[in-house]
N, C-alpha and C positions, 0 to 999 in steps of 0.2 A: 666750541671746541674747551676751551677753557673749562669746559664743564663736568665731560668728557675727561680730561687730565686730571683733575683734581681727584674726579671718582676712580681712574687708574692709581693713582697714590693712594687712595685712604689703603684700596683692593691688597695693596701689594703687603706680604711679611711685617712684621715693623721689628724684631729679629736683624741685626743690620747683617751677618753672612747670609740666613738665606733670604734675605731680602736680592743682594749682590747676586745669591746663584738661580736664585731667579729669573734678571732680567737676564741674564749672561744666555739660560737657556734657552730663554724663551727666543733671545735673537737669533741663537745660533738654531733652537729647533725649525722656528721658519725658513732657513738658509737652508742648510742641513734637507729639511724637505724638501725641496725643489733638486737637491743630489740624489735623491732615494727613487721619488718624480721621476727623473730622465733616467736612472740608469737601465730600465726595464725596455726604455725606447733606446737608447744606447745600444743596448748588447743585440740589438735587432739591425742596427744601422749599419754599424761597425766590423770586426774581425776580431777571429780571438789574435790576428796578427798586428790590429791599430793598436787596441789595448797595451799590447805587449810592447808595441815604441811607445804609447805613455808611460809605463810602466816605467822604460829603462828609464826616458825623459828624464819623466819629473826624479825618481831615485839619485840621480845624478844631481841633479840641481837641491833635493832635497840635503840631504850630506853635506852642499857646502856651500849651501844662503844659511843653515843651520847654525856654523861654526863664520860667518863671516862678518859677522864684526868682533869677533875674539870674545865673543861669551862677555864681554865688556854690556851688555843692556841686561845682564841675569842681575846686575849691581844694582840700576836702575831706581827699584822702589827701598836701598838699607841710607841710603843716607838721612842722615833727620833734615838738614837743610837743603832747600831747592836749589839751592849756588852750585852746591857739591855736583846734585844729581843731571843740573846743565850741563853744566862739562862731561857728565859719562854721556850722556845724550850725545852730544855733538863730537864725543872720540867714537859713537860706538856708529856711529853716522860714516867719518873719515876711512874706518875700518870697515864699514859694508865698500865703502868706493875701488880702495884698493883692493880689496880681494874679487871683487868683481871685473874688475879690469884686469884684475893677473891669471884671472881662468878665461881667458877670451883667445890669451898666447896659445893655449896648447891645442884648443878647437878651429881658429885657422893656422895653424900649423901643420896639422896633423888630423883632420875632418875622419877620408878612406881609414887611416892604420886605426884608429880608434871603435869606429862601426865593426867594425871587423873583429876587435879583441871582443867585442860586444856581441857578438853574433848574429849581430842585429844591420841591417847592410842598410834600410831606408833611413837609418837614421842620419848619416853622412848627411843627406838634404837637410835637418834639423838643428844640427851643434851650431850653428852661431847661433842661434834664440838661450842657449845654455846662460853668457855669462848678461843677457837681458832679465833671466828668469832670478839669477842668483841676486843682483840690483835691485828689482820688485819685493823681492819675500823676503829677502835682509832689511830692507828697509821699514818692512811693513810689521816685521820682525822685533823692529824695535822700537815706534811707535807703538807699540802692540805693550808693550811689560812699561812703558813708561804712562797707558792708559791703565795699566793694573796703580800704581801704584800712585795714581790720584784718585782712583775708585771710581773712572770714569766708565763703570759695566756699561750705559746705556750706550755712550757711544763704541764699544763692543761689537755690542748688540745692532749696532746698522751697520757697522761698518761690514761684521765678515754677513748679512745677508746680503748689503751690497755686490760682496767679494763671490759666492754660493751665487746668486740671482748670473751677474754676468759670467762665470764660465758655464753654466749649464744651457744660457739662451746660445750661444756663441757655436759648445757642442754638437748643438742640436739642431739649429740652424745652416749650420755653413756643412753637414758629416754631405753633400758631394764633394768635398773638397778633398775629403781622404781624411788619415789623421796630422793634416796638418791642421786643423780647427781641433782637436782634440788638443791640441799642446800652444794653438794662439787659444782658445776660448784660460787653460789652466793657465796661464801668461795671464791677462789681461783678466785675469779677474783680479792677481793677487795685484796687476796696479791702479784698478780701482779703488779698492782694499787699503792703500799704499797712498793715494789722492788723496783720501778722506780721512784718513789721519792726517798726514804733511796740510789741511788743512785745517783742523780742528784741534791738533796739538800749536803749529807755527805760528796759529793765529793770535793765540793764546801768549805762546812763550813770547813771542817773538821781539821784545822791550827790551828781557830779560837774556834770550841764545843772542843777538848781536853783542854781545859784553860778555861776553868769555874770552876772557885767556889762554893764547897757547902756554901756558906759564899754567894754569889751570888745567888745563888736559894733561897736558904733563906730569902733572902732581896726580891727579888722578888715578896715572896709568898705573903707575910707579905705585900709589896705594894698594889700590885692587887690580894688584897681578899676578894672584893666585888664581882668577879664575884663566886668564887667557896661557896659563903657566896649569893648571888640573882641569878647570872646570869646560877646559876648547875641548882638551882631547875624551873630558868623557861626556860630554854630548859631539865629541863626532863619535865618539865605539858607539854610543846610544843610538847616533841617524841608523849609522851606514847599520849594525844590528839590525833595524828596522827594514832600511831598506835594501841590505845586500840579497835578500832573498830573491825579488825580481826579478836586479842583477846576475846573482848565479844560475837561477833555473833560467835564462834564453840565452843563457853563454853554454848549458848543459846541453839545455832539452827546446831549444829554438827560442823565438819571440811570443809564439801561439800559447806556455805554455805559462808566459811570465802574466799575460795577458790573462790567463786562468788562474792565476794568482791570485791576481791581482786583484780581480773584482772578487775573490772569496777575500781576500783580505779590508778590501775597499766596504762590504757589507760590515764584516765583520769590528773593522773601528766605526760603524756606527753610532754608536750607544755613547764609546767612547770620546769621540765628537761633537754629540749631541749633549752628555749630560757631563762625563767625565773633566771635559776642560774648562768648563764654565768653572764647577769646584774647586778646579786644581789656582785657575787665574785667583780668584776671590779666598781663597785656603793661603795662598803666600801672601797676600798682599794683608794678610792677619794674623801670619804662624809664627812672626816674630816678634810679633806684640804678646800672643801665648807663653812664648817662651820666658819672655819677660820678666811674667807677672805669674808664673810657674801653673799653668792653669793648661800645656801642650798636654800634659798625658790624657782628659778626660776632653781636648777637641777633634784629640787621634782616635780614641776609640768609638764619639760618635760622628765619626766623618767616613770609620773604617767600617762600619754596624751600617749605615748608611750605603756605602757604597758596594758594599758584598749583599744588598738585597734587592735594588739595581737591578744587579749584574745578570745573576744567577737565572733568573727562568730567560728567558733569554740564547744564555751560552742551554738551559738544559733543553730550548727547542729544539736548536740546530744540533746537538747532539744526538736525537733520535729520528728528525726528520733535515737537516742537512741536504741531501743530493735529491730530493724527491720536492724540497722546499725552492728551492733552483731553480730546478729543470723547468715547476710553474710558475717564476717571474721570471728570469727570464728566457728562459727557452728549451732542450732540450738540447743545439749543444755543450752547455752551459752546462749541466749533470755534473760531473766531475770536478764541478769549483764545488760546490755543495758537498762531493767526499773533503777536498781540502781542508772546507770550517769547517766538520766534522772534528776535525786531527786540530784544526786553532783553537779548536772556544776555550777548553780547557785554559791555555794559552793567556787567550785574549782575558778570561777572570779576573785572574792577576797580574797582567799592564794594564788592566783599567784599572784598580786598585795603586798597585805600587804608582803609576803614573802619578798618579792624582797629587798622593803622598813623596812624593821623590826631593819633590820644593822643600824637606824637612834639613837634608844632602846641607845644602848653602844655608839653611836657619843658625843647622847646629855648626856649621864647618865640617863638614866630613868631604870635602871634596873629595882627597886624597882616597877613600875609598871607597866613590863615589865609583872612580876613574879604573877603583883592583874590578867591580862589582862591575863594570860596563866591560871595561877586556876579557872577564872568562864569557859573558854571553857572549859575546861576539863569539870568542875562537868553538864556544858551543856550538850554539848555530851552527855557523861556518863551517865544526865539523859531522855535524849534522848530515847537510846538505849534500856536501862532498860525497859523504863514505854511503850515502841513502842510492845518488846517484849510482854507483862502482856496484853496489850491491844486494838493488833490486825494484831503479827507478825511478820515476815520481812519484808517487804515493810512498814509496818506503822515504825516499827525501824527505817529506816532506812531515811520517810519521817521526823519526828520526828529533826532525827542525822544532816540531812540536813540545815533544815529548822533554827533550833540553832546554829549551826557552822555560818553560816552568818549575824543573828544578830551581835556575837558575832564578824568577819572578818569583816562584815561596821561600826562596832563603834568604832575598832581602826586601820580602813582606815581613819576613821574621827580624829580622836583623832594625829594618823602621820603628817596630811596635817594642822591640826589646830596649832601643836605644832613647827612645818617649817616654820612656820610664815605667809599661806597659808589665806586667804578671802573665807565665808563660801560659796560663790557662784561656786569657782572656784572647788569647792570636788566634787559636782560628773556633771562637766560640763563633762569629761570626759566621763564615763560612756554613757552618752546621745547619745552623740558624735559617742563613738562606733559602738553604736548597731541603730545608725540611717547610719552604712555603715553597719552593718550584716545585715538589716534587705533586700536588696538590690541582696546583695551576696549571702546569702537563699534563694531568692523567686523564683531557678528549682521547691526546695524543696518543698517546700510551698506551691507551685501551684499543684508538685502531690500528694502534700496528701490530699487537696481540691475538683479537682478532680477527686478522688479515683483512677486515672490512673493503669495499669497494673506494677506489681513486672518491669518489662523492661522498662518502659517510667522511675520509681523510681531512676534505679539504672542509667540512662540516667540524670535524675534529679543532682541526688548525685554526678556523676562527673562531671555538668558542675559546681554546685557550687561549687565541691574543686578546680576548674580548675579558677575559678572568687578573692576563697580566694586564693590564690595563687600570682594570679596576683597584687591582693592588699598587700599583703605581698615584692613583689616587690615590688611596688612603693612608702609602709612603706622605706625600707631598703636602695630603694634609696633617698630618703630625708637624712636619716640618716647618710650617707654613705658621703654626702657634705655639 
């Protein structure tokens, strides 16, 4: 076993940044591979209403849990000494306990009213799980940032795998219990992930954490007050912007439409989850150092280029054949999710890049600017959905939301590139270069669409394009590896 471990370590790239990304991608990929494989089965075991219920519940939990630590967790990588970081860790955990406790009050007092307001009647039966989900996800998020601070990328990868595996197993095995299995599986996955982090971090840091004094916690609360004052709100608006569509689609069109949107969004989010988050975590751990050393511009340029080349091919594939692909993989009743995916694909491209680079707002102390961006984005997405619902229906709502989201994310990307020192002509070059590569990679699908060939030939075209894209990814990884 030691020989195998040694060989694996030798095989990893020597570049520290690429090495960290490789470890995180490996762990994240294995975990999300289970999610991807489970999705076509879940869509045949559960109805759109069930997935819509899960989408609304997940949205509520996600909105609150993302700010449950009052965003003090985001400051954990910043201190030069571990004593201050320990105090931030303790402060973040205390905030999570407080916020999750407060969240129990409305769900205990008004479960029926909340479910009625969200146009999801069955939600009333499961709202008691909400504070539990907020607690576990909040704890998970805090310890995740601590692991990023210490560059413990291997434990992060293992934790993500155990979380995804637990969720998939419970949701598949418990399908006879209906949507309850979907919700319990989601919460249990984060509970397992939290337990893994608690064991790894607390076990290693307990001698130091137990010496943290209340005065130290109060001191870091004051010193990093800009995080609850600015980062909390910007993160809240960001999370609402991401989760609100599921809620609005349920309110305006019913939980079934929310479930269809959730599937489209879930599939589109896979590349961001597989690679984007891994790069974002490693980038956050090294961006502050790069800024101090004056090499932030070159780091941003290199990451932007690689992200563009990774994101563009699957985006183009979805634009060309989204409805057919969704109907084939998830079942004919989910074809409309493919239409949603076509409209959302351009937004995903920019979201993939800007979400990865968004830690620059923290590194460069631009939290106020981030707040403005998030408020504008939230307003644009909300107006798009509501206006579309009254103008032309669900597809119009998705289209208007997508167009507005693309505009907001594109502006954010331009700002981040400029503030990091990039010149104007360097901002659009990676996108154009990535598109130039993506077109020939997707050419088998383009040919079958233009010639109107039969279904069998179309499937062969999709498979061939997928093989081309995988080969391209292998070349990109080889370049990064060396």
